[in-house]
N, C-alpha and C positions, 0 to 999 in steps of 0.2 A: 358808583362803586369806587374803585381806587384802592391802592394797596400800600399807602404810606405806613411805614413802621411795621409792615407785615411781610411775611415770606411771599415771594412770587410763586407762580404755578410750579415752575421747575424746582424751586426750593422746598415746597410742600411735598412734591412727589419724591424728592431725594431724602426727605426727613422720615417718611413713613416706611414701614417694612412690608406693606401690602400693595397690590395693584389698585388703581382707581378705575372704577367702571362707571361710566356715565349712563344712567338708566333712562334718559330722555333727552336726546338731542333731536334736531329737526333738519330735514332736507327741504329746501325751497324749490319746488318743481316749476319748470318753465312750462307755461300753459301751451305754448305752440308745440312743444315736444309731446305733451300729452295728446294734443290733437292729432299729431302724426300717428301715434299708437292707436287712437280711436279709429282713424282711417284704415290702418292696417287690419284691425280686428273686425270692424263692422262696415267699412266702405265709406266712400266720400259723402253720400247723402246723410248718413247718420252723423258723420263728423261735422257737417254743416249745421245740423240741428244741435249738436253738442256745443258748437262754437257760439250759437245764438241762444243757448239755454239761459233762462232767467235764474238769477240767484234765488235760492230758497227763502231768502229773507227780503226780497225786493218789495213785497207788499206789506211789510211790517213797519210801523212807525218807530223804528229803533235805530239809533246811531251805531253803525257797524265800524269795524276797525279801519283806520287810515294811517298812513305813514308807519307801517308795522314791521319794517325790515331795516337792518343796518344800512347806513349811508354815510356820506361825508368822510371823516377820517377813518371810519370803520368799514369802508367799501370792500376791503379785503375780506372781512368777516362775511359780508354779503356773498362774495364769490365763493368763499369756503363752504357756506351752507348750500350752495347750488351745485358744486362740483365735488362728488365723493372722493376723487383722487387727491384733490387739494385738501379736502377735509381730513383725509387720512394723514397727509404730509404734515399737517399743523397740529396733530394731536399731542405730540411731545411739548410743543409750545404752550398748549393748554393744560399740560400736566395730567393728561388722560391716557390710560393704556388702551381701553376698548370702549367704544360707544355703541349704545343701542339707539337706532335712529327711527324716528316716526315721520310720517307724511304730514305735510301742511295742507296740501290740496284736498285731502280726504275730509277735512273739518266741515266745509260746506257740502261736499258731495254726499256724505252719509245722510243728509236730510232732504235730498232731491226726491220729489214725489213721483216723478215719471219713472216707472219701473225700468223701461228700456235704457234710458239715459243713465240712471243710477247704476244699473248692472254693467253696462258697457263701460262706464267711467271707471268703476272699480277694477274691471278686468284690464283695461288699458293702463291704469295707474300701476297695478301690480306687475304687469309685464315690463313696463318701463323701469320700475324700481329694481326688479331683478337684473335687468341689463346694466344699469348704470352703477350698481354696487357689486357687479360680478368679479371685479379684480381687487377688491379691498376687504375681503372677508376676514383677513387676519386681524383687523382692528375695528371694522365697522360692520354692524349687523342690522339690516333694515327690517322693518315690520311690513307685512302685507296688510291690506285693509279689507274688512269684511262688512258688507251691507247686511242689515238686520230687519228689513221690513217684513220678512217672512223667514221661517226656518229653512225653507227650500232654497232660497237664494243664498243664504248664509252657508249652507252645507255645500252648495255647488262651488262657490268661490273659495271656500276653505280647502276643499279637496284639490281644486286646481292650483291654488297658490302654494300649498304645502307639497302636494304630490307631484305636480308638474314643474313648478317654478323653484321649488326647493327652499321656501321660507321656513324659518324656525320660530318666528314671533309674529303676532297679529294684533291689530287694533280693530275693535268691534264697535259698531253703532250700539248705543245703549238706550236709545229711545226712538220711538216712531212718531213723527209729527205729521198729522193728517188734518184735512179740513174737519170742522165741526160737522158731524154727520147729519144733524137736523137741517143745517143750512145747505149742505151739499145736496141733500135730497130735494129740498124745496126750490133752491135757486143755484144750480150747479155752477153758473158763471160767477157766483160770489164766493165759492168755496176757497179759492186761492187767497182770499183776504182774511181767512180765519185759520185757527190752528188749535188742535187738541193734542196733548202729549200723552203717549201711551208708553209704559215701561216694557221691557222685554223679560220681566219676571214679576210675579205677583200682579194679578189683574191684567196680564198681557193679553193681546188680541190672539196670540197663538201659543202653543206649547213649545218652548225653546229647549226642553230637556235633550232632544236629539243633538242640538248644537253643543251643549255642554259635554255630552258624552263623546262627541266627535273630537272635541278639544283634548279630552283625556286620551283617546285613541291615538291622536296625532302628536301628543306630547307638547301641546301648545297652550300656554296660559292665556287668560283673557285680559287684554289690555283695553283700558277705557280712557279716551281722551276727548270727552264731550264737554262742551261749555254750555251753560244755561243762560246765554244772552239771547234776547229776542224771542224766547219761548214762553209757553204758558205757565212755567213753573216759578217765575219771579217777575216782579215789576221791572220795567226797563225804561230808559230815558230816550226820547227822540233826538236829543241834542248833545249828549255827553257820553263818549265812549268809555272813559275811565269809570264813570258811575256804573256802566253796564258790565265792565270787565271785573270790577271788584267782587270777589267771591263767586265769579261765574263758574270756574272749574270745580271749586269745592262744593257748590250747590249741586252741580250735575253729578259729581262723584258721590255725594251723600245720597242723592235720589237713587242712583243705581245700586249703591251699597245696601241701602235699606231694603230695596226690592229683592236683591239677591239673598240677603240674610233672612228676611221675614218669609220669603217663599220657601225656605229650607233647602236652597240650592247647595249650600256648603255641607248640609247634612246628607243629601242624596248623592253628592259627587265629591267624596273625600279625596284629597289629592289634587283637586283642581285649584290653581292659584288665580287670583285676580289682582290686577294692578290699576290703581286709580291715579292718574297722572296729572301733574301740574297744579293740583289743588292744595298741595301741602298735606299736613297731618293734623292740624289743629281741630278741624271738623271731625276727624275720625276719633280723636281722643274723647271729644264730647259725646259722639254717638256711642262709642264703646261703653263708656260709663253710664250713659243714659239708658242703655238697654238693660243693665242690671236693675236700675231703679224702676223701670217700667215693669219688668218681669216680677219684681217683688210684690207689686200691687195689682198687676193685671194677669197673673197666672191663674189658671182655672180654679185651683184649690182655694186660693185666697179670695177670689171673687165670689165663689159660691158660699163661702163662710161669712164674708163681711159685706158684700155688695148686692146680694140677691134681694130685689124689692119684695119678694114674697115673704121674706123673713123679717121685714120691718115690724117693730113692736108698736102697733097702732095705739094700743091703750096708753103706752108711755108717751107717745107724741101728743095725744089728746090731753093727758094729764099735765104735761109741761105747758101746752098752749093755754089751758085754763089758768095755770098758775102765773105764767109770764107773758101771755099774749095781750093783756090789757083790753080784751074784748075786740081787738082789731085783727090780730093774727089768731084765728080760731083753729080748732082741731080739724074741722071739715076742710078749711082752706089748706092747711099744711098737708093733710092726707091726700087732698086732690092733686097736689104736685106730682104724686106718684103716677097719676094717670095722664098728665098733660106735659110734663117736663121730661125730655130725654135723659137728663142727668138723674131724674128721680126714678127712672125705671122703664119708661115707655119704650117699646121696641117695635119698629115698623119693618115688616118683611122678615126674611130669614137672616139671622145674625149668628155668626160663628163665635160662640162664647170664648173658645180657646184659640186666641189669635196667634199663639205660639205653636200651634199644633204641627205645622209643617216642619218646624225646627226640632221637634221631639225633645224639648228641653225638660229635664226632670230635676236638675240642680244647677246652681249658679255656675259651676265649673264648665257646664256645657256651653254657656255663652262665651266664655274665654276660649274654649277649644274651637268653636265654630267661627269665631271672629279673628282671633290673633293668628292662628296658623295659616289660613289661606289668603289673607288680605295684605297687600303691599301698597305703600303710599309714596308716590313720587313727589319730591320736594325740591324747589329751587334753592340755590345756594344761599341766597340772602334772606330767606324766610326766617323771621325771628322765632317762629313757633316750632321749628324743627326739633328743638331740644326736649319738648314735652313728651315726645314719643318714647323717650328713654327714661322718663322720670317714674320710677317704680313706686314712689310715694303717692302719686296721683291716681294711677290706674289700678282698677280692681285686680286682686291677686298678684300685685306687683308686676303686671305684664309690661313688656316693652313692645310697642307696636313696630311693625316692620317698615319704618321710613327709609327711603333711599334717595341718593343724590340724582337729580335730573337737571342738567344744565340749562335746558331750553335754548341751546345754541341755535341761532338762525332767526330768532324772533326779537322784537323790539326791546324786550326787557333784559336782554343781555347786551350791555354796553360794549364789552370787550371780552372775547372768548378766553382771554388769559386771566380774567378776574374771577371766574366761577369757582375754581378749586380753592384759591385763597379765601374767597368769601365763605366757603363751607368750613374751612379750617379755623376761621375766627372764633368759632364756638369752643374749640380746644384752647385757643389763646385766652379766651375769657373764662376758662374753666367751667363752661356749661356742658361741654362734651368731655367725657374721658377719652383716652386714646382708644379704648375698646369700642366706645360709642361711635367714634369717627370711623374706625375700621368697619363696623357693621353698616354704617350709613353709606360709605363709599365703596365697599367691596362685598361683604358677606351677604347683605340683604338683596342687592340687585342680582348677585350670583344665584342665591337660593331661589329667587323668584322663578328662574328658568330651569335650574338644574334639578329641582325637586320633581319636575315632570320629565325632564330630558337631561339626564346626566352628561350627555355628549354635546350639550348646547354650545359650549365654548371650545369644542374640538376644532383644531386648526387655527385658533387665535393665539396671540402671543402670551396670553395668560393661561393657556391650557394646563400647564404643569402645576401652576399655583392653585388653580381651581380644583384639580384632581386631589391635591394635598388637602385642601379645605374639605372636600367630600369625605376623604378618609378620616380626618380629624372629627368631623361631625358624626360619622357612623360610630366611631370608637367612643365618643362621648354620650351617645344615645343609650 
C-alpha cells in the first residue's frame, strides 16, 4: 500500500461530506479467553475437549493460512484488532466513523462437525463478543455468529444472540461440510478424511426458510463470510496458501449467492438483505449479467419452443445427412443422438424443466429486482474491480450493484490500518469513482444494508443523525 502523493486517512475524511462506515473489520479473538467462556458455559470437561478439538481442516491435504496477522512495525495494529477499546480509539486515525466488526475465530468454527463443540463454541464466542464490545457501541458494532448445520441450531443461537445478548448483526454459516455418506456408512473411521459440501439453500439437507423468516422478524440481515479453501467446491494446493486464497471468498460467496437466488429465497422473503463479504464484487457483476443470458435461453417458454427433442424435424435431419453426410454421418446415426446423448434430449429420472420456477421470473426485470435490491458485496479498499459495480454501461438495466467498503482490518492483507480509506479514495483520484459512487461505497450502501431491515441499527452511534437524514432523503426520493 502506501500513500505517496495521496491524501492520508484524515485528509480523505475531512474532504468528503459524509461519514465513512467500515462494513467489514475484524476482531482477533484470544483463544484462551474463548476457552474461559466455554468453561463458564459448559464446564471444565467440555472446555478441555474444546481445547483439544481438531481443526476441521486437519485431515485435508491443503495448505492453510500461516503468518496471517500484523506484526513487526505494525504490532500496534495487531493489538488494535484484539482490543475493542483501542480499536475504537484509533478509528479517527484510520479515517473511519463507525465500523461493523466480524469474528475471525468463527471462520473455522462454523465447519466443526461435532455438534456439541460447534454449538458450545458459537455460544461462548457470542457471549465473549458481547462483553468485550459492550463499552464501544457508539463506534463499533460486532456481529454474532450463527451455526447452520441445522435450522434448529441456527434458530436457537440467533434467538439467544439477538434476544439475550443484544446483537444487531450476524454472520451465518453458508455451507455444511460433512463426510461422504457412502464412506461414513461403510467405514466410519475414514469419514473424517472425506468431505461433501452441502448448501443451505437449493438442494440443502434441511428447509432453512424458518431461519430466513426469523432474520426478518429480528431485523437482522444475513452476513456471509465463508471461504472456499480446502473444501469440495474448488481445487486446492497442499503447498501454497496464496494459491488457495486467490478467489476463495468470491468462490464461496458465488456459491451461496447462486443457491439463495435460484432457490427463490429473495422472492419468498422480500426485504431480507444478504451481505457477501471479502470477496469483492467482480464475481457478482459476472453472475448478475450471466443470469439474464441463462434465463433468455433456459426459461420454460423458450425451451419448449426451441429445445424440446420431441419437436425435432427428423425428416429434415435425414435429408441433410443424405446430402452432406458423405455416407459416414447417416440419418440414423444423427437421430440416434437424441436417444443416447443428454444434450440431444435424453432425460434420466425426474427433471424440473423450469429451473427458474422458485424465482417466479416472468420478465427480465424480475432478475434485476430479485438480485440488485437484496444483495450487498463487501469489497476491500485496494480491489481494482470495485469500480465495475457502479458501471451502468456493463450491467443489465443500467444497474449499480451494492458494493461497500470493508477494510478487513485485523488480517494480513491490511498492511496499515491508516491506508484503507486512502486506498478506497484512489478510485476518485483516478476518476474511476464519481464523488457519488464513493459516498455510496463508503456510506450509503453499508448503511442501507442494515437500516432497510432495522431503521434503528445505528441508533446510539456517532453517525445516528446523519443516517436518519439519509433515511428521510431516501424515503422522499422513493
